[in-house]
N, C-alpha and C positions, 0 to 999 in steps of 0.2 A: 654908851660908852661900848669903846672894843678891844679884844683881848690885845698885849702889848704882842704878845709873838706875830699877831696875824690881823693886822691893819685891815680895817673894812670888815671885820667878823667879829661877831658878838662874844659868840662862846666856841669853846675847843673842848668836844667830850673827847675823853682817848678809853678806848674798850678793850681789854684781853681777847674776848671772843669776836670783835671785827675783824674781818679780812678786806675790807676794800674802804676808801676813801667817800663820804656824803657830803654833800651841803642838804641845808635846809634850810629855807626862806618861810618865816612861821608866819601868822596869820597877822603881827605886828609889824611883820617886816621886817625883824631880826636874824640875823645872820649863826645859823649856827652848823659847824662840821663837824662828823664824826669820823674817826681816822680809829687806825690798829694800835694800839695801847707803844709799840714800837717802834711805828713809822718817822723818822729821819724830818724833822721841824720843816727843812730848806723842801723835800719832797711834797710836804703841804704846802706849801706856800707857791711852788709851783702848781699844783693841782686848784689851787685857789686863782693862781691870776689866770689863768688859761679860761676859766669861766666868768671871769668876770662881767662880760657880756651880758651872759644869760642872767648873771645875777641882779645889776643892772635893771635889765627887764622886768623882771620877777620881783623886785623892789617897785619897781614904779609903776607898775600891775595892783600890788596891793596896796601903795600907798593914792591910788585914784579909789579901789573900795572904801578905803576908812574914808576918806571924803565923802563918801552919801553915807555915813554913819550917822543915822536918828538921834537927837538928843531927846529923850524923854522929861518929859513934866509931869506925869502921872497925873494927870486934870482930867474935872471932867469933860465925857466926850470922843478923849484921845484914842486913837484905837490901837490894837493891840493883835499882832499872829495868834492864831491857835488854827495847826493842821492846815495851816497853807489860806487860812482865809481871816480880813480884816476884821475886827468887831469890837463896840465901842466900850469904854470904860465910864461905869456909872456909879456914883454916891449914893444910900440911902439910909436915913435915917428909922426909916421901916425895913429894912433888909433881915430877914431872918437869922441868916448867919454872918459870921462876919465878911466872909467872901461865895459866891455863888456864882454859876454859867448859867443865862437862859439867853442865846442868843446875844449876847453883851453881860461881861465882866462888874458885879453888882457887889460893892465895897461897904461895908456898913461905914455910915457919916464917921462915926467912934474911933474911925482907923485909917482916917482921910489919909493923917503924915506921917500913915507907915506902908502907904498902897505897892511900895516900890518891892517891900518887903513879902504882904500879902500875895502879890502879883508870882513873883518870883517862888514864895511856899509853895501855891498851885502848882504852878508850873512843872515843880519836883514832882508833884503828887502825880502830876495826870502822867507825865513822862514816864515813871517808875513803872507804871500802870500800861499805858502802850510799847511801850520798846521792851518791856516785856515777854508780852503776849506776842512779840513778833520777832523776838530772841528765839521761842518755843520753837515757834514756827517753823523755822527756817531750820532750826537746830533738827529735828525730828525729820522734816522735808529733805533735806540733803544728808541725813545720818551724822552729823557733828555734833559733837558735845563741849561742855565750858564749863568749868567748875566755876565762877558765883558772876553774879552783876553788879556793878552798883552805878550810880546816878548820879551826878556833879558837876562840878562848874569847869569842866575843862577847855579853858579860854583857847589853849593853843591847838585844838583836835576834836574830831566831831565825835571819835570814840579812839579808842586800843583795844589791845589784846595782850596780855603779856604771857611771857612762856609757860606760865602755868594752868591759862585758860583762863584767867581773869577777865571778863569785860568791862569796861569802862564808858557810858556815853555821856554828852553831856547833855542835864535837860534841856538847852537851848535846842533839841532837836523837834521837840514837841512843836515849834512853830512853825514847822514845815511839813507840807504834804507828806503823807503816809508814804508814798512812794520814795520819798527823799528819805524818809526814813529808815523804811526796806532796804534801800542799795546801802545805809550804812551799817546795819543793820549786817547784812550780806559780807560785804566790806571786811568787819571783824570778826562773823566766822570764817572769813574762811582763811584768816590765819590761824586757825583750829589744824588744818591740813596743809599751808603752807606759810613758816614764819618770815615771810621774806615777798617782794613785790616784782617776782620772778614771772615768766608769760605763763607760769604754769598756773602759779594764782592768778592771775587779771582773766584766767579762763575757768579758773572754778567760779569767781566773780559774774562772769559772763554768764557761767550754767545758774547758778540763780540769781543774775537781774540782766537777762540778755539784753537789756537799752540802757543800762547801768551809767555809760558816759553820757547822757541825758542828763540826769540826777548827778553827777559829777560839774558842770557846767552851772545847773541849778543851785548846786550850795556855791559855788565860786562868784555867781551873780551876784546872787542873794544874802552872803553872807555879813555884810554892814546893813539889814533890815533884823535880822537875830541878832542883835544888840543891843543892852541899857545897862 
């Protein structure tokens, strides 16, 4: 469904603090336009119309990615990512814990019907541990602070940083290699110095992760594999 005011746009968000127009196409190929609160609608329409080729190209690329999403069945022997490596899922009536990991994900037989929830919960715990460590490491190394850290299921973005310094990250990052996690951590911490995506912001990211462009591309290419 699109907005009545802007055909082809799924959401129009007006903000008193915003001074410029911005178009965002999220990972579900939904189009959001962010605009100043007092900007006339005809000006926004012209802005969107001028950028239709870019929007179409972006949506096509995202839909190609969506077509690569693996449909999970959570059955014996199915492979799942953990820190960039694939490991099989096994069920065992002799398992000592509801879920454990030893070069494979091992779930007690009694929880077979809850394998998705068990694996998700395990991922969340590991993500909180690892991402917490990496945030602390980069914050201390580059003299950056933050107010709080939260791990959740942020499907529309890998991480975020509020103006107050609250960092949020998707638990799905634990499926990525550590270098990819480090890029997302650096990206969000860089917002503690620049709450924008200016040249100065990207220079800060590059200082923390000189090869960040490779990591950006990895996330774009492999995003469909990080969903279930």
